[in-house]
C-alpha positions as CSV (number, residue, x, y, z in Angstrom):
1,X,106.0,117.6,82.8
2,X,104.0,120.5,82.0
3,X,101.1,118.9,81.7
4,X,102.0,116.3,84.3
5,X,102.6,118.2,87.2
6,X,99.7,120.0,87.1
7,X,97.4,117.0,86.5
8,X,98.6,115.1,89.6
9,X,98.3,118.6,91.9
10,X,94.7,118.5,90.4
11,X,93.7,115.1,90.9
12,X,95.4,114.4,93.9
13,X,93.6,117.3,95.7
14,X,90.3,116.7,94.1
15,X,90.6,112.8,95.6
16,X,91.0,114.9,99.0
17,X,89.0,117.9,98.7
18,X,86.2,117.2,96.0
19,X,87.8,120.7,94.6
20,X,88.6,120.7,90.8
21,X,91.3,123.1,89.8
22,X,90.9,125.3,86.8
23,X,93.4,125.6,84.5
24,X,94.3,128.9,82.9
25,X,96.2,130.6,80.0
26,X,96.0,134.3,81.7
27,X,96.3,135.5,84.8
28,X,93.0,135.5,86.3
29,X,91.3,138.9,87.6
30,X,90.4,139.5,91.3
31,X,91.4,138.2,94.5
32,X,92.0,134.0,93.1
33,X,94.4,132.0,94.2
34,X,97.1,130.6,91.7
35,X,99.5,127.9,91.4
36,X,102.1,128.6,88.8
37,X,104.7,125.8,87.3
38,X,107.8,127.7,85.7
39,X,111.6,126.5,85.1
40,X,114.0,128.4,87.1
41,X,115.4,129.4,83.5
42,X,112.3,131.4,83.1
43,X,112.4,134.9,83.7
44,X,108.8,135.8,83.4
45,X,105.3,133.8,83.0
46,X,102.7,135.6,80.9
47,X,104.4,138.8,81.6
48,X,104.6,138.4,85.1
49,X,108.1,138.1,86.7
50,X,109.4,134.9,88.1
51,X,110.7,135.3,91.9
52,X,114.3,135.1,91.2
53,X,116.7,132.6,93.1
54,X,120.3,131.6,92.7
55,X,120.1,128.4,95.3
56,X,118.7,125.1,95.1
57,X,116.5,125.5,92.5
58,X,119.2,125.8,90.1
59,X,120.7,122.4,91.0
60,X,119.4,119.0,89.3
61,X,115.9,118.4,90.8
62,X,115.9,121.0,92.6
63,X,113.0,123.4,93.1
64,X,111.6,126.4,94.9
65,X,108.1,127.2,96.4
66,X,107.3,130.5,97.1
67,X,104.2,132.2,97.8
68,X,103.9,136.1,96.8
69,X,100.9,138.3,96.7
70,X,101.0,140.1,93.2
71,X,97.9,141.5,91.1
72,X,95.6,140.9,93.6
73,X,96.4,137.2,93.1
74,X,97.9,134.9,96.0
75,X,100.6,132.8,93.9
76,X,101.9,129.8,94.8
77,X,105.2,129.6,92.9
78,X,106.5,126.1,91.7
79,X,109.9,126.6,90.2
80,X,111.7,123.7,89.2
81,X,115.4,123.1,88.0
82,X,114.1,120.7,85.4
83,X,111.2,118.7,84.7
84,X,111.9,116.8,87.8
85,X,112.3,119.6,89.8
86,X,108.8,120.7,89.2
87,X,107.6,117.3,90.0
88,X,109.3,117.5,93.0
89,X,108.1,120.9,94.1
90,X,104.7,119.9,93.5
91,X,105.1,116.6,95.9
92,X,106.6,119.2,98.3
93,X,103.4,121.4,98.0
94,X,101.0,118.2,98.5
95,X,102.9,117.1,101.3
96,X,102.3,120.6,103.1
97,X,98.5,121.2,101.7
98,X,95.7,120.8,104.5
99,X,93.2,119.1,102.7
100,X,89.9,117.9,103.7
101,X,86.3,117.3,101.7
102,X,84.6,118.1,104.7
103,X,86.1,120.4,107.5
104,X,84.1,121.9,109.8
105,X,81.3,121.5,107.1
106,X,83.1,122.4,103.8
107,X,85.9,121.7,101.8
108,X,89.4,122.5,103.1
109,X,92.4,123.1,100.9
110,X,94.8,125.3,102.8
111,X,98.8,126.4,102.8
112,X,98.8,127.5,106.1
113,X,101.9,130.0,106.6
114,X,103.8,131.7,103.5
115,X,106.2,129.6,102.0
116,X,109.6,130.6,100.5
117,X,111.4,127.2,100.5
118,X,114.1,126.1,98.1
119,X,115.7,122.3,97.9
120,X,117.5,119.7,96.0
121,X,118.7,116.2,96.5
122,X,121.5,115.2,98.7
123,X,121.9,111.7,96.5
124,X,120.9,111.4,92.6
125,X,119.6,107.8,93.0
126,X,116.2,107.4,95.2
127,X,114.3,104.2,94.0
128,X,112.6,101.4,94.8
129,X,112.3,97.7,93.4
130,X,108.8,96.9,92.5
131,X,108.7,93.1,91.4
132,X,105.8,91.9,89.8
133,X,106.5,88.0,90.8
134,X,105.0,85.4,92.4
135,X,107.5,86.1,95.6
136,X,105.9,89.5,96.4
137,X,103.5,89.5,98.9
138,X,101.4,92.4,97.4
139,X,102.7,93.4,94.0
140,X,101.7,90.3,92.2
141,X,98.1,91.3,92.9
142,X,98.1,94.8,91.5
143,X,96.8,96.5,88.3
144,X,98.4,99.0,86.4
145,X,96.5,101.5,87.9
146,X,97.8,100.5,91.1
147,X,101.0,100.6,89.9
148,X,100.6,103.8,88.3
149,X,99.4,105.2,91.8
150,X,102.0,103.8,93.8
151,X,104.7,105.4,91.5
152,X,103.4,108.7,91.3
153,X,103.1,108.6,95.5
154,X,106.8,107.5,95.6
155,X,107.5,110.6,93.3
156,X,105.7,112.7,95.4
157,X,107.8,111.5,98.4
158,X,111.0,112.3,96.2
159,X,112.0,108.9,94.7
160,X,113.4,109.2,91.0
161,X,113.8,105.5,90.2
162,X,111.7,102.1,89.8
163,X,113.3,99.0,89.8
164,X,111.3,96.2,88.0
165,X,112.1,92.2,87.8
166,X,111.6,90.8,84.3
167,X,112.1,87.5,83.0
168,X,111.7,86.0,86.2
169,X,107.9,84.9,86.6
170,X,107.7,84.0,82.7
171,X,107.4,80.5,83.6
172,X,105.8,80.3,87.1
173,X,103.1,83.0,87.2
174,X,101.6,84.2,90.2
175,X,97.6,83.3,90.7
176,X,97.2,87.0,91.4
177,X,98.5,88.3,88.0
178,X,96.2,90.8,86.6
179,X,97.9,90.4,83.5
180,X,100.9,88.4,82.2
181,X,104.6,89.4,83.7
182,X,105.9,90.4,80.4
183,X,102.9,93.0,79.6
184,X,103.1,94.3,83.2
185,X,106.7,94.8,82.7
186,X,106.4,97.2,79.5
187,X,103.3,98.9,81.3
188,X,105.7,99.9,84.4
189,X,108.3,101.3,81.8
190,X,105.5,103.5,80.2
191,X,104.8,104.6,83.7
192,X,108.5,105.5,84.6
193,X,108.2,107.4,81.1
194,X,105.1,109.4,82.3
195,X,106.7,110.1,85.5
196,X,110.4,110.6,84.3
197,X,111.6,108.0,86.8
198,X,114.5,106.0,85.7
199,X,113.5,102.4,85.1
200,X,115.7,100.0,86.5
201,X,115.8,96.2,86.0
202,X,117.3,93.4,88.2
203,X,118.4,90.6,85.7
204,X,120.5,87.7,87.0
205,X,121.6,84.7,85.3
206,X,121.2,81.5,87.0
207,X,122.6,79.4,84.6
208,X,126.2,78.4,83.7
209,X,127.5,81.4,81.3
210,X,129.9,78.9,79.9
211,X,126.8,77.2,78.0
212,X,127.0,79.0,74.8
213,X,123.5,78.2,73.8
214,X,122.0,79.5,77.0
215,X,124.0,82.5,76.8
216,X,123.0,83.2,73.5
217,X,119.1,82.8,74.7
218,X,119.7,84.8,77.1
219,X,121.2,87.8,74.9
220,X,118.6,87.5,72.8
221,X,115.8,87.5,75.4
222,X,117.2,90.6,76.6
223,X,117.9,92.4,73.8
224,X,113.7,91.7,72.6
225,X,112.8,93.3,76.0
226,X,115.0,96.1,75.2
227,X,113.3,96.7,72.2
228,X,110.1,96.6,74.0
229,X,110.3,99.0,76.5
230,X,109.5,102.9,75.8
231,X,112.3,103.6,78.6
232,X,114.8,101.7,80.2
233,X,117.8,103.8,82.2
234,X,119.8,101.0,83.9
235,X,120.5,97.2,84.1
236,X,121.7,95.9,87.7
237,X,123.0,92.2,87.1
238,X,123.5,90.6,90.7
239,X,126.7,88.7,90.7
240,X,125.4,86.3,93.0
241,X,122.4,85.9,95.1
242,X,121.2,84.1,92.5
243,X,123.9,83.2,90.5
244,X,127.2,81.5,90.4
245,X,129.4,82.5,87.6
246,X,133.0,83.5,88.0
247,X,133.7,87.7,87.1
248,X,135.6,86.4,84.4
249,X,132.3,85.1,82.5
250,X,130.0,87.4,84.0
251,X,132.1,90.7,82.5
252,X,132.1,89.9,78.9
253,X,128.5,89.1,79.0
254,X,127.6,92.3,80.5
255,X,129.7,94.2,78.0
256,X,128.0,92.1,75.2
257,X,124.6,93.3,76.9
258,X,125.6,96.5,76.9
259,X,126.2,96.5,73.2
260,X,122.6,95.7,72.6
261,X,121.2,97.9,75.3
262,X,122.4,101.2,73.8
263,X,121.3,100.3,70.6
264,X,117.7,100.6,71.7
265,X,118.2,103.1,74.4
266,X,121.2,105.2,73.9
267,X,121.7,106.4,77.5
268,X,121.1,103.4,79.4
269,X,124.0,102.2,81.7
270,X,124.7,98.7,83.1
271,X,125.6,97.7,87.0
272,X,127.1,94.7,88.6
273,X,127.0,93.6,92.0
274,X,129.6,91.5,94.0
275,X,127.2,89.4,96.0
276,X,128.6,86.0,96.7
277,X,131.8,86.6,95.1
278,X,134.5,85.3,97.1
279,X,137.8,87.0,97.8
280,X,139.6,85.8,94.5
281,X,136.7,86.8,92.7
282,X,136.3,90.6,94.2
283,X,140.2,90.7,93.4
284,X,139.6,89.8,89.7
285,X,136.7,92.1,89.4
286,X,139.1,95.1,90.3
287,X,141.9,94.1,88.6
288,X,139.6,94.0,85.3
289,X,138.8,97.7,86.3
290,X,142.3,98.7,86.8
291,X,143.6,97.1,83.2
292,X,140.4,97.2,81.0
293,X,138.7,100.6,82.4
294,X,135.5,99.6,81.0
295,X,133.5,102.6,79.9
296,X,130.4,100.5,79.5
297,X,130.2,99.9,83.3
298,X,128.4,102.5,85.0
299,X,128.9,101.4,88.6
300,X,129.0,98.5,91.3
301,X,125.4,97.8,93.5
302,X,126.2,96.7,97.0
303,X,123.4,94.7,98.7
304,X,123.4,91.9,101.1
305,X,126.3,89.3,100.7
306,X,128.6,92.1,99.2
307,X,131.6,93.5,100.4
308,X,131.6,96.3,103.1
309,X,130.2,99.4,101.4
310,X,133.2,101.6,102.8
311,X,135.6,99.2,101.3
312,X,133.4,99.1,98.1
313,X,134.0,103.0,97.7
314,X,137.4,102.9,98.4
315,X,138.4,100.4,96.0
316,X,136.4,101.8,93.4
317,X,137.9,104.0,90.7
318,X,136.3,107.5,91.1
319,X,134.6,107.0,87.5
320,X,132.4,104.4,88.7
321,X,129.1,105.3,90.7
322,X,128.3,103.0,93.8
323,X,124.6,102.3,94.5
324,X,123.5,100.7,97.8
325,X,120.7,97.7,97.6
326,X,119.2,97.9,100.8
327,X,117.0,95.1,102.4
328,X,114.1,97.6,103.7
329,X,111.5,94.9,103.6
330,X,112.5,92.1,106.1
331,X,112.8,91.9,109.7
332,X,114.7,88.6,110.5
333,X,117.5,86.2,108.9
334,X,117.9,89.3,106.9
335,X,120.5,92.5,106.1
336,X,119.2,94.9,108.7
337,X,117.3,92.5,111.4
338,X,115.2,94.5,114.0
339,X,117.6,94.9,117.2
340,X,115.9,93.0,120.5
341,X,113.1,91.7,118.6
342,X,111.1,89.2,120.8
343,X,110.5,85.7,119.9
344,X,106.9,86.1,120.2
345,X,107.1,88.3,117.1
346,X,109.5,86.5,115.0
347,X,107.0,83.4,115.4
348,X,104.0,85.0,114.5
349,X,104.6,88.1,112.5
350,X,107.9,86.8,111.4
351,X,110.2,87.7,108.3
352,X,107.8,90.2,106.5
353,X,104.8,91.5,108.2
354,X,104.0,95.4,108.1
355,X,107.0,97.1,109.3
356,X,107.7,100.6,109.8
357,X,111.0,101.3,111.3
358,X,111.6,105.0,110.4
359,X,114.2,106.0,113.6
360,X,116.3,102.5,112.7
361,X,116.5,103.2,108.9
362,X,117.3,106.9,109.6
363,X,120.6,105.7,111.1
364,X,121.1,102.7,108.9
365,X,120.8,105.5,106.0
366,X,123.2,107.9,107.8
367,X,125.6,105.0,108.5
368,X,126.0,103.7,104.8
369,X,124.9,106.5,102.3
370,X,128.4,109.0,102.7
371,X,129.8,106.0,100.7
372,X,127.1,105.6,98.0
373,X,125.7,107.6,95.2
374,X,121.8,106.7,96.5
375,X,120.0,103.6,96.7
376,X,117.6,101.5,95.3
377,X,115.5,99.4,97.7
378,X,115.0,95.7,97.8
379,X,111.1,95.4,98.7
380,X,108.8,92.5,98.2
381,X,105.1,94.3,99.0
382,X,103.3,97.2,100.6
383,X,104.1,96.2,104.0
384,X,107.4,98.3,103.9
385,X,106.0,101.6,102.6
386,X,106.7,103.7,105.6
387,X,110.4,102.7,105.1
388,X,110.1,103.2,101.4
389,X,109.3,107.1,102.2
390,X,111.8,107.2,105.1
391,X,114.7,105.9,102.7
392,X,113.4,108.4,99.5
393,X,113.1,111.5,102.0
394,X,116.4,111.4,104.0
395,X,118.1,110.4,100.2
396,X,117.1,113.8,99.7
397,X,117.8,115.5,102.9
398,X,119.8,113.4,105.5
399,X,119.3,116.1,108.1
400,X,115.6,116.0,107.7
401,X,113.4,115.2,111.0
402,X,112.2,112.0,111.2
403,X,109.0,112.7,113.2
404,X,108.8,115.7,110.5
405,X,108.9,112.9,107.7
406,X,106.3,110.8,109.1
407,X,103.7,113.9,109.9
408,X,104.1,114.6,106.0
409,X,103.3,111.1,105.4
410,X,100.4,110.9,107.6
411,X,99.0,114.8,106.4
412,X,99.3,113.3,102.7
413,X,97.8,109.9,102.8
414,X,95.5,110.6,105.8
415,X,94.8,114.2,106.6
416,X,96.2,117.1,108.5
417,X,93.8,116.7,111.8
418,X,95.4,113.2,112.7
419,X,98.9,113.9,110.9
420,X,100.5,114.3,114.2
421,X,98.6,111.5,116.2
422,X,99.3,108.9,113.4
423,X,102.9,109.9,112.9
424,X,102.9,108.9,117.0
425,X,101.4,105.6,116.3
426,X,103.9,104.8,113.1
427,X,106.7,105.3,116.0
428,X,104.8,103.5,118.6
429,X,104.4,100.6,116.1
430,X,108.7,100.6,115.9
431,X,108.6,100.4,120.0
432,X,106.5,97.6,119.7
433,X,109.2,95.6,118.7
434,X,111.9,96.7,121.1
435,X,112.6,94.3,123.8
436,X,110.5,91.7,126.0
437,X,107.3,92.2,124.7
438,X,106.0,90.9,128.1
439,X,107.6,94.1,129.7
440,X,106.5,96.7,126.8
441,X,103.4,98.5,128.1
442,X,104.0,100.6,125.1
443,X,102.3,98.2,123.2
444,X,98.9,98.5,124.9
445,X,99.1,102.3,124.3
446,X,100.0,102.1,120.9
447,X,97.1,99.9,120.4
448,X,94.6,102.3,122.4
449,X,95.5,105.4,120.1
450,X,95.1,103.0,116.9
451,X,91.3,102.1,118.1
452,X,90.6,105.7,119.1
453,X,91.6,107.1,115.7
454,X,90.3,104.6,114.1
455,X,86.9,104.9,115.8
456,X,87.2,108.6,114.9
457,X,88.5,108.3,111.0
458,X,86.1,105.3,110.3
459,X,84.3,106.8,107.4
460,X,86.7,109.0,105.9
461,X,89.7,106.2,106.3
462,X,87.9,102.5,106.3
463,X,89.0,101.7,102.6
464,X,92.9,103.4,103.1
465,X,95.1,100.2,102.7
466,X,97.8,102.6,104.6
467,X,95.5,103.3,107.5
468,X,94.6,99.4,107.4
469,X,97.8,98.3,107.8
470,X,98.6,100.4,110.6
471,X,95.6,99.5,112.8
472,X,96.3,95.3,111.7
473,X,100.0,96.0,113.2
474,X,98.9,97.7,116.4
475,X,96.3,95.0,117.0
476,X,98.1,92.2,116.1
477,X,101.1,93.3,118.3
478,X,98.0,93.9,121.2
479,X,96.8,90.3,120.5
480,X,100.3,88.7,120.9
481,X,101.0,90.5,123.9
482,X,98.2,89.7,125.7
483,X,98.6,85.9,124.5
484,X,102.7,85.9,125.5
485,X,101.8,87.0,129.0
486,X,99.2,84.4,129.7
487,X,100.8,81.6,127.6
488,X,104.0,81.8,129.6
489,X,102.0,82.0,133.0
490,X,100.4,78.9,131.9
491,X,103.6,77.2,131.4
492,X,104.9,78.2,134.6
493,X,101.8,76.8,136.2
494,X,102.5,73.3,134.6
495,X,106.2,73.1,135.2
496,X,105.0,73.4,139.0
497,X,102.9,70.4,138.5
498,X,106.0,68.4,137.0
499,X,108.4,69.8,139.5
500,X,106.2,68.2,142.5
501,X,105.9,64.9,140.6
502,X,107.0,61.6,141.9
503,X,106.8,58.1,140.5
504,X,103.6,57.2,141.7
505,X,101.5,59.8,139.7
506,X,104.1,60.6,136.5
507,X,101.2,60.1,133.7
508,X,98.4,62.6,135.9
509,X,101.1,65.2,136.7
510,X,101.8,65.2,132.8
511,X,98.2,65.1,131.6
512,X,97.5,67.9,134.2
513,X,100.7,70.1,132.8
514,X,99.5,69.5,129.4
515,X,96.1,70.4,129.9
516,X,96.8,73.6,131.7
517,X,99.3,74.6,128.8
518,X,96.8,73.9,126.3
519,X,94.0,76.3,127.8
520,X,95.9,78.5,125.8
521,X,93.9,76.4,122.4
522,X,90.6,75.2,125.0
523,X,90.1,78.8,126.4
524,X,91.4,81.3,124.6
525,X,91.8,85.2,125.1
526,X,90.7,88.2,123.1
527,X,88.5,86.3,120.6
528,X,86.9,89.9,119.6
529,X,90.4,91.2,118.7
530,X,90.9,88.0,116.9
531,X,88.0,88.3,114.9
532,X,88.9,92.2,114.2
533,X,92.4,91.1,113.0
534,X,90.6,88.4,110.3
535,X,88.2,91.2,109.4
536,X,91.7,93.6,108.8
537,X,93.9,91.0,107.0
538,X,90.8,90.4,104.6
539,X,90.3,94.0,104.2
540,X,93.9,94.6,103.2
541,X,93.9,91.5,100.7
542,X,90.8,93.4,99.2
543,X,92.3,96.8,99.2
544,X,95.8,96.4,98.1
545,X,96.4,92.8,97.7
546,X,98.3,91.9,100.7
547,X,98.4,88.2,101.3
548,X,98.3,87.2,105.0
549,X,96.6,83.7,104.7
550,X,97.4,80.9,103.0
551,X,94.2,79.3,102.9
552,X,92.2,82.6,101.8
553,X,94.9,84.5,99.6
554,X,97.4,82.1,97.9
555,X,100.7,83.2,98.7
556,X,103.9,82.2,97.2
557,X,105.1,80.7,100.5
558,X,103.9,80.9,104.3
559,X,107.6,83.0,105.0
560,X,106.0,85.6,102.7
561,X,104.1,87.8,105.0
562,X,101.7,85.5,105.9
563,X,101.1,86.2,109.5
564,X,97.5,85.3,110.0
565,X,98.7,81.6,109.4
566,X,100.6,82.1,112.9
567,X,98.9,84.4,114.7
568,X,97.8,81.7,117.1
569,X,101.3,79.9,117.1
570,X,102.6,78.4,120.4
571,X,104.0,81.4,122.6
572,X,104.6,78.7,125.2
573,X,106.0,75.3,124.8
574,X,102.9,73.0,124.6
575,X,103.6,71.6,121.5
576,X,107.1,70.2,122.6
577,X,105.7,69.4,125.8
578,X,103.3,66.9,124.1
579,X,105.9,65.3,122.2
580,X,108.1,64.9,125.0
581,X,105.4,63.5,127.3
582,X,104.5,61.2,124.5
583,X,108.4,60.1,124.5
584,X,108.3,59.8,128.6
585,X,105.5,57.5,128.6
586,X,106.9,54.8,126.3
587,X,110.0,54.8,128.6
588,X,109.9,51.7,130.6
589,X,111.9,52.5,133.4
590,X,110.3,54.9,136.5
591,X,113.2,56.5,137.4
592,X,114.6,57.5,133.9
593,X,110.7,59.1,133.4
594,X,110.9,60.8,136.5
595,X,114.7,62.3,135.8
596,X,113.5,63.1,132.3
597,X,110.3,65.6,133.9
598,X,112.7,66.8,136.5
599,X,114.7,68.3,133.7
600,X,111.9,69.3,131.7
601,X,110.1,71.3,134.9
602,X,113.7,72.6,136.0
603,X,114.8,73.7,132.4
604,X,115.1,77.4,133.4
605,X,115.1,77.2,136.7
606,X,117.9,74.7,137.7
607,X,118.4,76.0,141.4
608,X,120.3,78.0,143.7
609,X,123.4,79.2,142.7
610,X,123.0,77.8,139.1
611,X,122.3,79.7,136.1
612,X,120.5,79.3,132.8
613,X,120.5,81.5,129.6
614,X,118.3,81.1,126.5
615,X,121.2,82.0,124.6
616,X,119.5,84.3,121.7
617,X,116.4,85.4,124.0
618,X,115.7,89.4,123.9
619,X,115.1,88.6,127.7
620,X,118.5,87.0,128.2
621,X,120.4,87.9,131.1
622,X,123.4,90.2,131.5
623,X,125.6,87.3,131.4
624,X,125.1,86.8,127.4
625,X,127.7,89.3,125.7
626,X,127.0,88.6,121.9
627,X,124.3,89.0,119.4
628,X,123.9,87.3,115.4
629,X,124.1,90.7,113.7
630,X,122.1,88.9,110.6
631,X,119.2,87.4,112.9
632,X,120.2,84.0,111.3
633,X,119.7,82.9,114.6
634,X,115.8,82.7,114.4
635,X,115.0,79.4,113.0
636,X,112.4,78.9,110.4
637,X,111.9,75.0,110.1
638,X,108.9,72.9,109.1
639,X,107.5,76.0,107.3
640,X,107.3,78.2,110.3
641,X,105.4,75.3,112.3
642,X,108.1,73.5,114.1
643,X,107.1,71.8,117.7
644,X,110.6,72.0,118.8
645,X,110.8,73.8,122.3
646,X,110.8,77.6,121.5
647,X,114.6,78.0,123.0
648,X,115.8,75.6,120.3
649,X,114.6,77.7,118.0
650,X,116.9,81.0,119.1
651,X,120.5,80.0,118.8
652,X,124.3,81.2,117.9
653,X,127.4,79.7,117.1
654,X,130.1,81.3,118.8
655,X,128.3,83.0,122.2
656,X,130.0,84.5,125.2
657,X,129.1,84.9,128.8
658,X,130.7,86.0,131.8
659,X,129.7,85.0,135.2
660,X,130.3,86.3,138.7
661,X,129.5,85.8,142.3
662,X,130.7,82.2,141.9
663,X,131.4,80.4,145.0
664,X,135.0,79.6,144.9
665,X,134.6,76.2,146.9
666,X,132.3,74.5,144.5
667,X,132.5,72.6,141.8
668,X,130.5,73.7,138.5
669,X,129.1,71.9,135.1
670,X,128.5,74.1,132.0
671,X,125.7,72.1,130.1
672,X,125.2,73.2,126.4
673,X,121.9,72.3,124.0
674,X,121.9,72.8,120.6
675,X,123.5,70.5,117.8
676,X,126.8,69.9,115.9
677,X,129.7,71.2,117.9
678,X,130.2,73.3,120.5
679,X,134.4,74.0,120.9
680,X,134.2,75.5,124.7
681,X,136.7,77.7,126.5
682,X,136.7,79.1,130.2
683,X,139.0,81.7,130.6
684,X,140.4,81.4,127.4
685,X,141.3,77.5,128.3
686,X,140.0,75.1,126.4
687,X,138.3,72.5,128.1
688,X,137.7,68.4,127.2
689,X,133.9,67.6,127.4
690,X,132.7,64.8,129.5
691,X,129.4,64.6,127.4
692,X,129.3,65.4,123.9
693,X,126.1,64.7,121.8
694,X,126.0,66.2,118.7
695,X,122.4,65.4,117.7
696,X,119.8,67.8,117.6
697,X,118.3,68.7,121.2
698,X,120.7,66.9,122.9
699,X,123.6,68.0,125.8
700,X,127.2,68.7,126.0
701,X,128.7,69.0,129.3
702,X,132.0,70.3,130.6
703,X,133.4,70.1,134.7
704,X,134.7,73.3,134.8
705,X,138.3,72.9,136.9
706,X,138.3,74.7,140.7
707,X,141.4,76.6,139.8
708,X,139.2,78.8,137.5
709,X,136.6,79.6,139.9
710,X,139.1,80.7,142.6
711,X,138.1,84.2,141.8
712,X,134.4,84.0,141.8
713,X,134.1,84.5,138.1
714,X,134.5,83.0,134.5
715,X,134.3,84.1,131.0
716,X,132.9,81.3,128.4
717,X,133.4,81.3,124.9
718,X,133.4,79.6,121.9
719,X,135.5,78.6,119.1
720,X,133.9,78.3,115.9
721,X,134.2,74.9,114.2
722,X,135.7,74.9,110.1
723,X,132.1,74.4,108.5
724,X,132.9,77.0,105.6
725,X,131.5,73.7,103.1
726,X,128.0,74.0,105.1
727,X,125.2,76.4,104.1
728,X,124.6,78.3,107.4
729,X,121.2,76.6,107.8
730,X,123.1,73.3,108.4
731,X,126.1,74.5,110.5
732,X,126.7,74.0,114.4
733,X,124.0,75.7,116.9
734,X,124.1,76.5,120.6
735,X,120.5,77.2,122.1
736,X,120.5,76.8,125.8
737,X,123.5,77.0,128.3
738,X,123.7,76.1,131.9
739,X,126.1,76.7,134.5
740,X,125.2,73.8,137.5
741,X,126.4,74.3,140.7
742,X,126.9,70.6,142.1
743,X,126.1,69.8,145.6
């Protein structure tokens, strides 16, 4: 680190100011600013006393930054407890310097105030997975130089670990690979050695470990990799996700792997996750720890599908560490879904878009981190860059101010002039995703701020991929909001035409209604903004390899951040209406045709005294009391191009609703749309259906006994059918619920 830290500082300052720092072997004479690196154990540097301290700079990875005037020199001391402390102290300085190539006509390099600060990390494990594989939306397009720069930047913000994914892509390379995966994983190991970062690797077994031949091949492949790596610190073996082996097979396999690992990397450690293990398998694992007390195992990793983190820490003997594997990369159908995520975003930005969520992830980190020794995140691209920094900085200091972290991010990656404003744009993007999009006027304010600062910083930041990502998201959000407002209004107009139809003008009404909702395509809005989104997405592919278009960028699949494929996905039901109208036109009975048309027209407006709920819509009424914690209630059908009604693409399995102010003298019918089973109770009483269709997009109905509505209110719940044998995607769903007052 004696050479690395000064090189990092010199190079990063040079990029931002054009100033080249000079190395010196003696203290300069005269009023020359000096940056000096020492270890906390050093008493002097070139006969000058090192500022004394007895705080965090003496703890592992800790540092102290001190400014002083001595011998005519203004000196900035970077005092590290160890080599990593020196590196992280250098990162602190870089994050707090004001730097510019042309500030008021000349280069600027300034620390605005005297400093005397000491710090050390709260959690010893702080890392991120950077998988060079085709399932990533960015990393597979990177050069060795881009990995080097990115890992350096992670270190500047307090990360001390990188996790790779060897073997996974050897037989299915990405078209974006600059070098073969086998070579890149060794290059990443070299980069980790350069920056003194722990190198982790994620290595599942996707075959039956009882197959002796494959088991031996896997062991040999691992050992060859171990030999080739210049640095390797940790092996993480997921018990499941992927993999389907019992721990009675996994644990002996890992023990043998460890014996081969330490031959080449004597201090390297072995880890396991309990992802996918059932209760019997989890109990087997803990019994094994109790009886065998394996010294070859370092600890347990908790990720999506693992037992609760608090339970894991309480059950895990103290000698074993516990690492979190948080999913910071996905927005829906994931471990930490965006709360109150509008369906318009779920359908367009989807699961893996540019997703800064600093405040949400600060709360999530605070909830789970106390049960761990730190984290290495799950990431599949550059789109979650802000989240990486947030997790790294909060794992260093759990009390660090979130806005302050964002300001440091923007000061370093953009410039000090716009640091606070750019931080507010990041925070605005997080707020854009809260609640009904049409009601969120903050989206436009964030967009206008982004547009203003984009114009202001055009020359300095036009090739800065982080800046491009923020601008892209702000513009995409604004475009989507404008579309959802207009397209929903078009559908209301179409429904009014359908509601007024009679048997004499059915076909004309359908044609007119379809023409109206299709104005979203035939008469599009915000064409200039749409063009800018294309330009920005192409620029991001050039600068960082972000793959947002299937046609242009050849991603692995559309769910992997390919947001430009869905930029014009319908935000009204025009595709579904076209298909339904075709079905109606094929009917031979005008009465049936009209009845179906009225059902469509009045779908969301069943009349006075009746109620409708799109059960998982973010705009649902106060009657719905439940949400799906993992956002598996947001469908991904037909590679994101489903023609189904929008409400069908949101669902729950066991919703609960409360109704008030009912007419005690009226008869009510409960109607449900969905598929599979719906086991309904009203006020705890199980009711028998009078209509019970289990096919997709069909109805079930129950008559509510008058005795249950006498107090003017009812509670509606659903029992979960026994479907543990089914994949969650195949399980029963409830999408729409009506309480219909009968004449």
